[in-house]
Biopython code that builds the backbone (N, CA, C, O; Angstrom):
import numpy as np
from Bio.PDB.StructureBuilder import StructureBuilder

atoms = [
    (1, "MET", "N", (19.204, -126.265, -17.478)),
    (1, "MET", "CA", (20.603, -126.056, -17.830)),
    (1, "MET", "C", (20.942, -126.870, -19.073)),
    (1, "MET", "O", (20.405, -127.952, -19.308)),
    (2, "LEU", "N", (21.836, -126.315, -19.841)),
    (2, "LEU", "CA", (22.279, -127.004, -21.038)),
    (2, "LEU", "C", (23.374, -128.009, -20.693)),
    (2, "LEU", "O", (24.203, -127.777, -19.813)),
    (3, "ASP", "N", (23.353, -129.110, -21.397)),
    (3, "ASP", "CA", (24.425, -130.085, -21.234)),
    (3, "ASP", "C", (25.708, -129.525, -21.830)),
    (3, "ASP", "O", (25.688, -128.561, -22.596)),
    (4, "ILE", "N", (26.811, -130.141, -21.467)),
    (4, "ILE", "CA", (28.115, -129.676, -21.942)),
    (4, "ILE", "C", (28.223, -129.790, -23.456)),
    (4, "ILE", "O", (28.903, -128.983, -24.089)),
    (5, "LYS", "N", (27.561, -130.781, -24.041)),
    (5, "LYS", "CA", (27.657, -130.928, -25.499)),
    (5, "LYS", "C", (27.030, -129.738, -26.216)),
    (5, "LYS", "O", (27.497, -129.347, -27.286)),
    (6, "TRP", "N", (25.987, -129.161, -25.644)),
    (6, "TRP", "CA", (25.368, -127.989, -26.269)),
    (6, "TRP", "C", (26.249, -126.759, -26.127)),
    (6, "TRP", "O", (26.249, -125.898, -27.007)),
    (7, "TRP", "N", (27.000, -126.659, -25.037)),
    (7, "TRP", "CA", (27.946, -125.550, -24.892)),
    (7, "TRP", "C", (29.070, -125.675, -25.916)),
    (7, "TRP", "O", (29.523, -124.676, -26.475)),
    (8, "ILE", "N", (29.512, -126.893, -26.157)),
    (8, "ILE", "CA", (30.558, -127.115, -27.159)),
    (8, "ILE", "C", (30.042, -126.761, -28.545)),
    (8, "ILE", "O", (30.737, -126.108, -29.323)),
    (9, "VAL", "N", (28.826, -127.192, -28.854)),
    (9, "VAL", "CA", (28.226, -126.866, -30.150)),
    (9, "VAL", "C", (28.064, -125.356, -30.292)),
    (9, "VAL", "O", (28.339, -124.803, -31.357)),
    (10, "ALA", "N", (27.623, -124.688, -29.236)),
    (10, "ALA", "CA", (27.463, -123.234, -29.288)),
    (10, "ALA", "C", (28.807, -122.541, -29.491)),
    (10, "ALA", "O", (28.890, -121.566, -30.238)),
    (11, "GLY", "N", (29.850, -123.027, -28.843)),
    (11, "GLY", "CA", (31.184, -122.450, -29.021)),
    (11, "GLY", "C", (31.697, -122.621, -30.440)),
    (11, "GLY", "O", (32.258, -121.691, -31.019)),
    (12, "ILE", "N", (31.507, -123.801, -30.997)),
    (12, "ILE", "CA", (31.941, -124.051, -32.373)),
    (12, "ILE", "C", (31.161, -123.175, -33.344)),
    (12, "ILE", "O", (31.734, -122.620, -34.281)),
    (13, "CYS", "N", (29.858, -123.049, -33.123)),
    (13, "CYS", "CA", (29.041, -122.179, -33.975)),
    (13, "CYS", "C", (29.481, -120.722, -33.860)),
    (13, "CYS", "O", (29.479, -119.992, -34.851)),
    (14, "GLY", "N", (29.855, -120.304, -32.667)),
    (14, "GLY", "CA", (30.341, -118.937, -32.482)),
    (14, "GLY", "C", (31.631, -118.683, -33.233)),
    (14, "GLY", "O", (31.789, -117.632, -33.854)),
    (15, "VAL", "N", (32.557, -119.629, -33.187)),
    (15, "VAL", "CA", (33.822, -119.477, -33.915)),
    (15, "VAL", "C", (33.568, -119.449, -35.417)),
    (15, "VAL", "O", (34.158, -118.636, -36.129)),
    (16, "VAL", "N", (32.700, -120.325, -35.902)),
    (16, "VAL", "CA", (32.367, -120.334, -37.329)),
    (16, "VAL", "C", (31.700, -119.020, -37.725)),
    (16, "VAL", "O", (31.967, -118.493, -38.805)),
    (17, "PHE", "N", (30.837, -118.488, -36.865)),
    (17, "PHE", "CA", (30.181, -117.212, -37.136)),
    (17, "PHE", "C", (31.205, -116.085, -37.245)),
    (17, "PHE", "O", (31.132, -115.273, -38.167)),
    (18, "PHE", "N", (32.158, -116.028, -36.314)),
    (18, "PHE", "CA", (33.202, -115.002, -36.380)),
    (18, "PHE", "C", (34.067, -115.166, -37.628)),
    (18, "PHE", "O", (34.487, -114.175, -38.227)),
    (19, "MET", "N", (34.333, -116.406, -38.020)),
    (19, "MET", "CA", (35.103, -116.628, -39.241)),
    (19, "MET", "C", (34.338, -116.123, -40.458)),
    (19, "MET", "O", (34.926, -115.554, -41.378)),
    (20, "PHE", "N", (33.034, -116.333, -40.458)),
    (20, "PHE", "CA", (32.203, -115.885, -41.573)),
    (20, "PHE", "C", (32.130, -114.369, -41.625)),
    (20, "PHE", "O", (32.233, -113.777, -42.699)),
    (21, "ILE", "N", (31.955, -113.740, -40.476)),
    (21, "ILE", "CA", (31.844, -112.285, -40.418)),
    (21, "ILE", "C", (33.167, -111.619, -40.795)),
    (21, "ILE", "O", (33.174, -110.654, -41.559)),
    (22, "SER", "N", (34.270, -112.116, -40.275)),
    (22, "SER", "CA", (35.557, -111.465, -40.520)),
    (22, "SER", "C", (36.212, -111.918, -41.825)),
    (22, "SER", "O", (37.227, -111.355, -42.237)),
    (23, "ARG", "N", (35.645, -112.918, -42.469)),
    (23, "ARG", "CA", (36.190, -113.478, -43.710)),
    (23, "ARG", "C", (37.632, -113.944, -43.536)),
    (23, "ARG", "O", (38.439, -113.913, -44.465)),
    (24, "SER", "N", (37.918, -114.365, -42.343)),
    (24, "SER", "CA", (39.261, -114.843, -42.045)),
    (24, "SER", "C", (39.146, -116.069, -41.160)),
    (24, "SER", "O", (38.219, -116.179, -40.357)),
    (25, "VAL", "N", (40.056, -116.960, -41.300)),
    (25, "VAL", "CA", (40.059, -118.140, -40.453)),
    (25, "VAL", "C", (41.004, -117.943, -39.277)),
    (25, "VAL", "O", (40.756, -118.446, -38.181)),
    (26, "LYS", "N", (42.074, -117.218, -39.507)),
    (26, "LYS", "CA", (43.114, -117.108, -38.498)),
    (26, "LYS", "C", (42.716, -116.214, -37.331)),
    (26, "LYS", "O", (42.914, -116.599, -36.178)),
    (27, "GLN", "N", (42.163, -115.039, -37.592)),
    (27, "GLN", "CA", (41.922, -114.056, -36.537)),
    (27, "GLN", "C", (40.968, -114.561, -35.440)),
    (27, "GLN", "O", (41.298, -114.407, -34.264)),
    (28, "PRO", "N", (39.812, -115.153, -35.754)),
    (28, "PRO", "CA", (38.956, -115.652, -34.664)),
    (28, "PRO", "C", (39.618, -116.745, -33.830)),
    (28, "PRO", "O", (39.386, -116.831, -32.624)),
    (29, "LEU", "N", (40.434, -117.573, -34.461)),
    (29, "LEU", "CA", (41.130, -118.609, -33.702)),
    (29, "LEU", "C", (42.192, -118.000, -32.795)),
    (29, "LEU", "O", (42.434, -118.508, -31.701)),
    (30, "VAL", "N", (42.827, -116.920, -33.236)),
    (30, "VAL", "CA", (43.796, -116.220, -32.388)),
    (30, "VAL", "C", (43.081, -115.616, -31.191)),
    (30, "VAL", "O", (43.572, -115.701, -30.065)),
    (31, "TRP", "N", (41.914, -115.001, -31.428)),
    (31, "TRP", "CA", (41.137, -114.427, -30.321)),
    (31, "TRP", "C", (40.715, -115.505, -29.336)),
    (31, "TRP", "O", (40.790, -115.309, -28.123)),
    (32, "LEU", "N", (40.275, -116.636, -29.853)),
    (32, "LEU", "CA", (39.862, -117.741, -28.990)),
    (32, "LEU", "C", (41.048, -118.240, -28.166)),
    (32, "LEU", "O", (40.915, -118.472, -26.964)),
    (33, "TRP", "N", (42.195, -118.404, -28.802)),
    (33, "TRP", "CA", (43.387, -118.864, -28.094)),
    (33, "TRP", "C", (43.801, -117.860, -27.028)),
    (33, "TRP", "O", (44.128, -118.255, -25.908)),
    (34, "GLN", "N", (43.795, -116.569, -27.351)),
    (34, "GLN", "CA", (44.179, -115.549, -26.381)),
    (34, "GLN", "C", (43.212, -115.524, -25.205)),
    (34, "GLN", "O", (43.639, -115.376, -24.060)),
    (35, "GLY", "N", (41.921, -115.665, -25.468)),
    (35, "GLY", "CA", (40.943, -115.704, -24.387)),
    (35, "GLY", "C", (41.160, -116.884, -23.458)),
    (35, "GLY", "O", (41.089, -116.741, -22.238)),
    (36, "LEU", "N", (41.423, -118.042, -24.030)),
    (36, "LEU", "CA", (41.694, -119.223, -23.208)),
    (36, "LEU", "C", (42.995, -119.063, -22.427)),
    (36, "LEU", "O", (43.077, -119.453, -21.263)),
    (37, "PHE", "N", (44.004, -118.492, -23.066)),
    (37, "PHE", "CA", (45.293, -118.295, -22.407)),
    (37, "PHE", "C", (45.164, -117.319, -21.243)),
    (37, "PHE", "O", (45.668, -117.588, -20.153)),
    (38, "TYR", "N", (44.490, -116.180, -21.464)),
    (38, "TYR", "CA", (44.316, -115.198, -20.398)),
    (38, "TYR", "C", (43.470, -115.757, -19.256)),
    (38, "TYR", "O", (43.732, -115.462, -18.090)),
    (39, "SER", "N", (42.468, -116.556, -19.579)),
    (39, "SER", "CA", (41.657, -117.172, -18.529)),
    (39, "SER", "C", (42.479, -118.169, -17.717)),
    (39, "SER", "O", (42.321, -118.254, -16.500)),
    (40, "ALA", "N", (43.345, -118.916, -18.373)),
    (40, "ALA", "CA", (44.206, -119.861, -17.652)),
    (40, "ALA", "C", (45.183, -119.120, -16.747)),
    (40, "ALA", "O", (45.416, -119.545, -15.616)),
    (41, "ILE", "N", (45.753, -118.029, -17.224)),
    (41, "ILE", "CA", (46.658, -117.224, -16.397)),
    (41, "ILE", "C", (45.897, -116.654, -15.204)),
    (41, "ILE", "O", (46.399, -116.671, -14.081)),
    (42, "GLY", "N", (44.687, -116.149, -15.445)),
    (42, "GLY", "CA", (43.870, -115.617, -14.355)),
    (42, "GLY", "C", (43.521, -116.678, -13.327)),
    (42, "GLY", "O", (43.539, -116.410, -12.126)),
    (43, "SER", "N", (43.203, -117.886, -13.790)),
    (43, "SER", "CA", (42.906, -118.981, -12.866)),
    (43, "SER", "C", (44.119, -119.323, -12.015)),
    (43, "SER", "O", (43.994, -119.578, -10.817)),
    (44, "LEU", "N", (45.283, -119.328, -12.633)),
    (44, "LEU", "CA", (46.511, -119.618, -11.894)),
    (44, "LEU", "C", (46.792, -118.545, -10.842)),
    (44, "LEU", "O", (47.182, -118.868, -9.720)),
    (45, "ILE", "N", (46.600, -117.284, -11.192)),
    (45, "ILE", "CA", (46.816, -116.196, -10.234)),
    (45, "ILE", "C", (45.835, -116.302, -9.074)),
    (45, "ILE", "O", (46.226, -116.151, -7.917)),
    (46, "ILE", "N", (44.568, -116.560, -9.373)),
    (46, "ILE", "CA", (43.570, -116.693, -8.303)),
    (46, "ILE", "C", (43.876, -117.910, -7.439)),
    (46, "ILE", "O", (43.708, -117.861, -6.220)),
    (47, "PHE", "N", (44.326, -119.003, -8.058)),
    (47, "PHE", "CA", (44.702, -120.182, -7.286)),
    (47, "PHE", "C", (45.825, -119.856, -6.309)),
    (47, "PHE", "O", (45.782, -120.272, -5.151)),
    (48, "LEU", "N", (46.830, -119.114, -6.770)),
    (48, "LEU", "CA", (47.933, -118.739, -5.886)),
    (48, "LEU", "C", (47.461, -117.819, -4.761)),
    (48, "LEU", "O", (47.909, -117.956, -3.623)),
    (49, "ILE", "N", (46.565, -116.889, -5.068)),
    (49, "ILE", "CA", (46.003, -116.013, -4.034)),
    (49, "ILE", "C", (45.223, -116.846, -3.021)),
    (49, "ILE", "O", (45.325, -116.606, -1.818)),
    (50, "ASN", "N", (44.449, -117.816, -3.489)),
    (50, "ASN", "CA", (43.703, -118.682, -2.575)),
    (50, "ASN", "C", (44.642, -119.540, -1.732)),
    (50, "ASN", "O", (44.378, -119.772, -0.552)),
    (51, "PHE", "N", (45.732, -120.011, -2.328)),
    (51, "PHE", "CA", (46.695, -120.827, -1.590)),
    (51, "PHE", "C", (47.343, -120.015, -0.471)),
    (51, "PHE", "O", (47.491, -120.499, 0.652)),
    (52, "ILE", "N", (47.725, -118.789, -0.781)),
    (52, "ILE", "CA", (48.317, -117.913, 0.235)),
    (52, "ILE", "C", (47.259, -117.455, 1.230)),
    (52, "ILE", "O", (47.531, -117.363, 2.427)),
    (53, "GLY", "N", (46.059, -117.169, 0.747)),
    (53, "GLY", "CA", (44.996, -116.642, 1.599)),
    (53, "GLY", "C", (44.355, -117.654, 2.526)),
    (53, "GLY", "O", (43.565, -117.271, 3.390)),
    (54, "GLN", "N", (44.668, -118.940, 2.377)),
    (54, "GLN", "CA", (44.100, -119.950, 3.269)),
    (54, "GLN", "C", (44.456, -119.684, 4.716)),
    (54, "GLN", "O", (43.638, -119.909, 5.608)),
    (55, "SER", "N", (45.647, -119.215, 4.957)),
    (55, "SER", "CA", (46.057, -118.966, 6.340)),
    (55, "SER", "C", (45.336, -117.762, 6.938)),
    (55, "SER", "O", (45.286, -117.611, 8.159)),
    (56, "PHE", "N", (44.779, -116.905, 6.084)),
    (56, "PHE", "CA", (44.033, -115.733, 6.550)),
    (56, "PHE", "C", (42.527, -115.914, 6.402)),
    (56, "PHE", "O", (41.769, -114.976, 6.643)),
    (57, "HIS", "N", (42.084, -117.106, 6.007)),
    (57, "HIS", "CA", (40.671, -117.413, 5.757)),
    (57, "HIS", "C", (40.101, -116.486, 4.689)),
    (57, "HIS", "O", (38.992, -115.971, 4.828)),
    (58, "PHE", "N", (40.866, -116.281, 3.628)),
    (58, "PHE", "CA", (40.452, -115.438, 2.509)),
    (58, "PHE", "C", (40.562, -116.242, 1.226)),
    (58, "PHE", "O", (41.634, -116.742, 0.888)),
    (59, "THR", "N", (39.451, -116.364, 0.512)),
    (59, "THR", "CA", (39.460, -117.066, -0.763)),
    (59, "THR", "C", (38.675, -116.261, -1.787)),
    (59, "THR", "O", (37.776, -115.494, -1.442)),
    (60, "LEU", "N", (39.028, -116.447, -3.031)),
    (60, "LEU", "CA", (38.311, -115.858, -4.154)),
    (60, "LEU", "C", (37.734, -116.993, -4.989)),
    (60, "LEU", "O", (38.380, -118.028, -5.151)),
    (61, "PRO", "N", (36.540, -116.817, -5.516)),
    (61, "PRO", "CA", (35.978, -117.873, -6.359)),
    (61, "PRO", "C", (36.714, -117.949, -7.693)),
    (61, "PRO", "O", (37.075, -116.929, -8.279)),
    (62, "ILE", "N", (36.926, -119.161, -8.154)),
    (62, "ILE", "CA", (37.531, -119.355, -9.472)),
    (62, "ILE", "C", (36.416, -119.768, -10.419)),
    (62, "ILE", "O", (35.907, -120.887, -10.346)),
    (63, "ASN", "N", (36.042, -118.859, -11.304)),
    (63, "ASN", "CA", (35.088, -119.155, -12.366)),
    (63, "ASN", "C", (35.537, -118.415, -13.619)),
    (63, "ASN", "O", (36.544, -117.707, -13.591)),
    (64, "ILE", "N", (34.816, -118.568, -14.697)),
    (64, "ILE", "CA", (35.258, -118.006, -15.969)),
    (64, "ILE", "C", (35.280, -116.482, -15.931)),
    (64, "ILE", "O", (36.136, -115.872, -16.571)),
    (65, "LEU", "N", (34.370, -115.857, -15.205)),
    (65, "LEU", "CA", (34.334, -114.397, -15.134)),
    (65, "LEU", "C", (35.524, -113.850, -14.350)),
    (65, "LEU", "O", (36.225, -112.958, -14.828)),
    (66, "THR", "N", (35.754, -114.380, -13.150)),
    (66, "THR", "CA", (36.869, -113.879, -12.346)),
    (66, "THR", "C", (38.210, -114.198, -13.008)),
    (66, "THR", "O", (39.126, -113.376, -12.988)),
    (67, "ALA", "N", (38.324, -115.383, -13.590)),
    (67, "ALA", "CA", (39.574, -115.742, -14.270)),
    (67, "ALA", "C", (39.808, -114.843, -15.476)),
    (67, "ALA", "O", (40.941, -114.440, -15.738)),
    (68, "GLY", "N", (38.754, -114.528, -16.206)),
    (68, "GLY", "CA", (38.893, -113.646, -17.357)),
    (68, "GLY", "C", (39.276, -112.232, -16.971)),
    (68, "GLY", "O", (40.127, -111.618, -17.616)),
    (69, "VAL", "N", (38.650, -111.706, -15.917)),
    (69, "VAL", "CA", (38.963, -110.345, -15.467)),
    (69, "VAL", "C", (40.403, -110.267, -14.976)),
    (69, "VAL", "O", (41.136, -109.351, -15.347)),
    (70, "VAL", "N", (40.810, -111.214, -14.152)),
    (70, "VAL", "CA", (42.176, -111.200, -13.621)),
    (70, "VAL", "C", (43.186, -111.482, -14.732)),
    (70, "VAL", "O", (44.257, -110.876, -14.758)),
    (71, "GLY", "N", (42.863, -112.384, -15.638)),
    (71, "GLY", "CA", (43.787, -112.687, -16.724)),
    (71, "GLY", "C", (43.949, -111.540, -17.700)),
    (71, "GLY", "O", (45.053, -111.291, -18.184)),
    (72, "LEU", "N", (42.876, -110.843, -17.993)),
    (72, "LEU", "CA", (42.938, -109.753, -18.961)),
    (72, "LEU", "C", (43.528, -108.486, -18.359)),
    (72, "LEU", "O", (44.348, -107.823, -18.995)),
    (73, "LEU", "N", (43.121, -108.140, -17.136)),
    (73, "LEU", "CA", (43.544, -106.877, -16.524)),
    (73, "LEU", "C", (44.729, -107.014, -15.576)),
    (73, "LEU", "O", (45.287, -106.008, -15.138)),
    (74, "ARG", "N", (45.118, -108.241, -15.255)),
    (74, "ARG", "CA", (46.252, -108.534, -14.365)),
    (74, "ARG", "C", (46.055, -107.926, -12.980)),
    (74, "ARG", "O", (45.060, -108.231, -12.323)),
    (75, "ILE", "N", (46.974, -107.074, -12.516)),
    (75, "ILE", "CA", (46.939, -106.533, -11.151)),
    (75, "ILE", "C", (45.693, -105.672, -10.905)),
    (75, "ILE", "O", (45.057, -105.843, -9.865)),
    (76, "PRO", "N", (45.311, -104.763, -11.801)),
    (76, "PRO", "CA", (44.070, -104.008, -11.555)),
    (76, "PRO", "C", (42.836, -104.912, -11.503)),
    (76, "PRO", "O", (41.911, -104.654, -10.733)),
    (77, "GLY", "N", (42.819, -105.960, -12.312)),
    (77, "GLY", "CA", (41.707, -106.901, -12.275)),
    (77, "GLY", "C", (41.652, -107.664, -10.965)),
    (77, "GLY", "O", (40.575, -107.895, -10.414)),
    (78, "LEU", "N", (42.814, -108.052, -10.472)),
    (78, "LEU", "CA", (42.879, -108.733, -9.181)),
    (78, "LEU", "C", (42.429, -107.802, -8.064)),
    (78, "LEU", "O", (41.699, -108.213, -7.162)),
    (79, "ALA", "N", (42.867, -106.541, -8.127)),
    (79, "ALA", "CA", (42.439, -105.561, -7.121)),
    (79, "ALA", "C", (40.930, -105.352, -7.180)),
    (79, "ALA", "O", (40.281, -105.211, -6.143)),
    (80, "TYR", "N", (40.371, -105.331, -8.379)),
    (80, "TYR", "CA", (38.924, -105.174, -8.539)),
    (80, "TYR", "C", (38.173, -106.356, -7.925)),
    (80, "TYR", "O", (37.205, -106.155, -7.190)),
    (81, "ILE", "N", (38.600, -107.563, -8.212)),
    (81, "ILE", "CA", (37.929, -108.751, -7.676)),
    (81, "ILE", "C", (38.046, -108.789, -6.151)),
    (81, "ILE", "O", (37.086, -109.145, -5.468)),
    (82, "ILE", "N", (39.206, -108.428, -5.617)),
    (82, "ILE", "CA", (39.375, -108.392, -4.159)),
    (82, "ILE", "C", (38.489, -107.315, -3.550)),
    (82, "ILE", "O", (37.884, -107.539, -2.501)),
    (83, "ALA", "N", (38.401, -106.140, -4.191)),
    (83, "ALA", "CA", (37.548, -105.060, -3.680)),
    (83, "ALA", "C", (36.083, -105.469, -3.689)),
    (83, "ALA", "O", (35.354, -105.183, -2.738)),
    (84, "VAL", "N", (35.649, -106.126, -4.740)),
    (84, "VAL", "CA", (34.262, -106.603, -4.787)),
    (84, "VAL", "C", (34.026, -107.622, -3.688)),
    (84, "VAL", "O", (32.985, -107.597, -3.032)),
    (85, "LYS", "N", (34.973, -108.510, -3.482)),
    (85, "LYS", "CA", (34.839, -109.531, -2.435)),
    (85, "LYS", "C", (34.743, -108.887, -1.055)),
    (85, "LYS", "O", (33.910, -109.293, -0.245)),
    (86, "LEU", "N", (35.582, -107.891, -0.777)),
    (86, "LEU", "CA", (35.624, -107.295, 0.557)),
    (86, "LEU", "C", (34.524, -106.266, 0.795)),
    (86, "LEU", "O", (33.980, -106.195, 1.897)),
    (87, "LEU", "N", (34.189, -105.471, -0.212)),
    (87, "LEU", "CA", (33.253, -104.366, -0.013)),
    (87, "LEU", "C", (31.809, -104.708, -0.348)),
    (87, "LEU", "O", (30.892, -104.299, 0.364)),
    (88, "VAL", "N", (31.604, -105.444, -1.410)),
    (88, "VAL", "CA", (30.242, -105.711, -1.863)),
    (88, "VAL", "C", (29.703, -107.015, -1.304)),
    (88, "VAL", "O", (28.520, -107.112, -0.977)),
    (89, "LEU", "N", (30.553, -108.004, -1.194)),
    (89, "LEU", "CA", (30.120, -109.331, -0.748)),
    (89, "LEU", "C", (30.780, -109.722, 0.567)),
    (89, "LEU", "O", (31.484, -110.731, 0.618)),
    (90, "PRO", "N", (30.572, -108.951, 1.632)),
    (90, "PRO", "CA", (31.222, -109.337, 2.897)),
    (90, "PRO", "C", (30.634, -110.642, 3.424)),
    (90, "PRO", "O", (29.430, -110.881, 3.328)),
    (91, "SER", "N", (31.492, -111.466, 3.975)),
    (91, "SER", "CA", (31.002, -112.755, 4.494)),
    (91, "SER", "C", (31.087, -112.816, 5.990)),
    (91, "SER", "O", (30.717, -113.826, 6.589)),
]
sb = StructureBuilder()
sb.init_structure("model")
sb.init_model(0)
sb.init_chain("A")
sb.init_seg("    ")
for serial, (resi, resn, name, xyz) in enumerate(atoms, 1):
    if name == "N":
        sb.init_residue(resn, " ", resi, " ")
    sb.init_atom(name, np.array(xyz, "f"), 0.0, 1.0, " ", f" {name:<3s}", serial, name[0])
structure = sb.get_structure()
């Protein structure tokens, strides 16, 4: 596994690469900000679902993929993650 410092370096290199490709400084930073914002919103929604679902013994994992899907797609993304949890990964 890579240390966190290598993930940070890879992220910075990715942003610089997008800036070089698009010949713009603003647009890749806007995309990065929007991605972080949507992931934070998705994490908050999943946290609230987990908080409510504790009484029903139902939880969803909070990771970057689930947070991104729920943050980007909102209600359909949440329905998708719940369907995968119930149908594909029964516990």
